[in-house]
N, C-alpha and C positions, 0 to 999 in steps of 0.2 A: 144429147150431144155425145159424139164418139170420144171416149177417153184417149188421151195421148200417152204413149209409152215413153220411158226415159230414152234419151239419145246417147248417153255415155255409160261406160261400165267402169269408171274410175273409182267409184265408191263401193267398197266391198259390202256385200250383204251380211246379215247377222249370222254368225256361226252357231251351230247347236252344241249341246253338251255331249261329252263322251259317255259311252255306256259303262255300266258297272255290272259285275256278276249279279244275276237275279233280275235284271231289267226286263220289262215286258216290251216286246216288239210286235207290232201289228203287221200282218201280211195282207196285201190288197192286190186285186187283179184289175187294173185300169184299162187293159187292152184285150189281148186275145185269150181264148179258152185255155184252162190250165190242166195238164195231165195230173191226175190225182196221185199216181205212184211217184212221179217226180216231186210233187209238192211234199209228200211224206218224207222222202229222202232229204230234201232241203231243210225241212223242219228239224229233222234229227241232227243235222250239222249245227244248226243254231242252238239246239238244246245242249249239244256237246261243248259249246262255248259258255255254257252257264246262263243262257238267255231263256226267257219264257215266251215263246212265240204264241200269238193269238191270231187265229185265222178269221178274217172278216166274213160276215154272213154270206156274201154273194161270190166268194172267190171261185167256187166250183160251179157256178151257174153257167148255162149255155143260152145264148140268144135263141128265141124260138124260130126265127127265119134266117138270121145272118150268122152262119157258122163260124165266121172269123172273129166274133165278139164273145167276151166272157160275160154274158148276161146283158141286161138293159142298161142304157147309158146312165139313167138316173140312179139305178141301183149301184153301179160302179162308183159314181161320183159321191153318193151318200156314204158308201163304205170308207172312202178316203177322208171325207169331211169328219165323220164320226170317229175314225181312228185318230185323226190328228187332234181332235178336240177332247179326247179322253185323257184326263190328267194322269192316269196310271200308265199310259203308253209313252215310252221314251224314244221310239224310233218307228218309222214306217218303211217297210221293204216291199217292193213289187214282186209278184210271183213270176211274171214273164212279160215280154213285150208283145210284138205282133203288130196289130193295128187296133185303134179304138180310143187312145188317149185324147186325140183331137176332138172326138165326138163328145167326150164327157168333161173336158177341161173347163168349159164355161158354166157347167152345172155344179161345180164345187163351190162351196160357200167360202169365198176367199176372205170375206170380212171376218168370219169366225176363225179361219186359219191364222190370219194376222193377230187376232186377239189371243189365240192360244200360244203364240210364240214359237221359237225355233225348236225343231226336233231333227234328228238325223233322217234323211229321206234318201233311199237307195234305188237305183234302177238305171237302165240305159235303153238304147234302141228307140222304140216308139215312145218311151217314157221321156224322151227329150222335150216333148210338148209340155210336160209337167215341170221339168227342170226350169224351163223358161218362165212358166207361170209362177213358180215359187220365187224366182228371182225378181221378176217384173211386178207381180201383183202382191207379193208378200214381203219382199226384201230379205229373203232367206237363202243362205248357202245350202247346197245339196251335194250328194255324192253320185257321180257317174260310176256305178259299180254293178257287180253281178246280181242277178235276180234269183230268188230262192229255188225256182223250178227250172232254171236254165241248165243246159247240159254242161257248160263250162264250169259253172259253180259246183256241180255235183261230181265232176271228174278230175278237176285240176287242183292239186293242193296249193300251188302258188297263188292261184286266183282266190282261193278260200283265205289264205293267210293274209293277202293284201287287204281284203275287206275286214277281217278280224282285227288286224293291227290298226287299221284306220279308225275303227269303231272304239276300240279299247285303249290303244296306245298311239294316238295320232302323232305324237312327237317323234316316233320311230320311223315314220314313213314320210319324211319331209322332201326327200329327193326321189323322183319318179322317172322311170324309163327302163325298158328292157335292153338286153345286149344287142338286139337287132337295130336299135335306133341309129340313125345317121342323118347328116345334114342334107336337106334338099336345097336350101338357100342359107348361106352363112350369116352369122350375126348373133346378137344378144338383145333380148327385149324384156321389159318388165310391164306387168299389167295384172288385171283381175281375170281369172279364168272363167270361161263360159263355153257353151257349145254342146256337142253331142252328135247325133245322127244328122248329116248335112242335108238330106232330103227333107227331114222334119223342120229344120231351121228355115229352109226355103219355103216350105208350106205355111210357115207362120207369117210370112210377109203379107202385109196388107190387112191382117186381122186386127180387131180393135185394140187388143192388148199386146200385139207383137212388139218385140224390142225393135226400136227404130234404127239402131246402128250398133255395130260391134266396136265402135271407136274406143280406143284406149285399152282394149281387152286383149288377153291371150286366148285366141280362139282354138278350141280343140275339136277336130273333125274326124269322123269315121262313117262307115255305112256298110250295108250288106245287100247283096243281090241287085246292085245297080250297075249295068253295063257301062263301059267307058263313055259312050256317047251320052248316056243319061246323066252321068256325073258331070260331063262337060256342060250339059244344059242347066243343071242345078247350080253349078259354080258360076256360070255365065249370068244366070238370073240374079245371084247375090251381087255380082260385080255391077251389072247394069242398074240395079236398084239403088246402088250407093251404100248398101249395107256393110260392105267391107272397107269403106273409106275410113282411114285412120286407125285400122286395127294394128296393134303393136307387134304381134307375132302369131304364128300358127303352128300348132302341134298336131301331127297326123297319127291316127291309130290304124286300125285294121280295115281292110277292104275285101272281106270274105265274099266269095261268089260274085265278084265284080269283074271277072275276066282275068287274063294274064296280068300279073302285077306290072310288067314293063309297060303295058298299054295304059293301065291306070296311072302309073307314075308319070307317063308322058302328059296325060291330061292335067294332073296336079301341077306339074312343073310349068306347063303352058298357061294355065289359068291363074296360078298363085305366084309364079316366079316374078311377074312384072310389078308386084306390089311394093318391092323394095324393102321387104321386112324379112327377118329370119323365119325359116320354115324347117322343122325337124320332122322326119318321117319315121314310121314304124316304132312309135314310143311304147306300144304294148297295151293299148286299151281298146275296148270295143268288142266286136264279134269274133275275137281271135281265140286260139287254143288256150292261151293265158291272157286273162283280162284284168289288168291292174285297176284298182279303184282310184279314180282321179277326182279330187274335189272341184266343184264348180262354185264360183263366188269367193275365191280366196286369192289374195295378192301373191304373185309368184314371179320367178325369172325363168325364161326359156333361153337356154344356152345351146346354140347349134354347134359349138366347138366341142363341148362336153356331151352333147346330145342328151340333155337332162331337162326336166322341169322341176324346179326347186321352190317349194312353198316358203313364203316369208314367215308364216305362222302355221301351227298345226291346223288341220282341217276342222277339228272339233276342240272345244275349249275344256 
């Protein structure tokens, strides 16, 4: 019998504990191959925060025939499961995105993940498939944030500080949004945050554990490398499926390599403007030069007048 996924997002998932100096954090590669030099640089940043990074066994693997994957699906899933279930590990951070999380998500031992309880989990882009799985299959809040070997994390101090503060001092980053943020549709809404890469959310539709609806939630959307007509197709699919019915508000991040922003903005306004809910654009998360860490699974308020996303509680306890 095919399992049914929850229809509402009104109940917040369980939040993980904040990190302390000396905490062990596991680095995993659920998606694409990881450049070793970038990984080393990212690990040095984590060590500079007083953390003890532990690289999972298959992070530097390469798939024998599919060059877009960091090793075999089962090996990547095993790395995530074992890291999560290791009681000495306080957080799991992805090395990079790309593609591949969808291929391994059903191979993760989600029963063991639930039994192990909450930990900080960080990533974005293709990792959206795992954010959804942690929420729906394990009832856990996660962090849409930069990955260890990602260029933005290595080069942008504001990106680094947003993640560091969220992990160690979460009460200091309750209000999120860059100076670029502006209203696309006015209003104010409250709900539990969810979302990520919009093409990955659409790809989850119809899968056995896919979230059945964003109803009641504050939906955070971004993407990379999707031309305006493809974004139109993805958003139209979410609209036609009913997945967006009852969503409380929408916060928009970056749309890197998606074409001229005025064309992207026209699609966003056309597809989302008719929902009758507040929409804030350019909040500053995703594949941008500065990528703020945004908690998923946390109650919050989206204010299109102030152009902010304000968490009701810190992302981590």
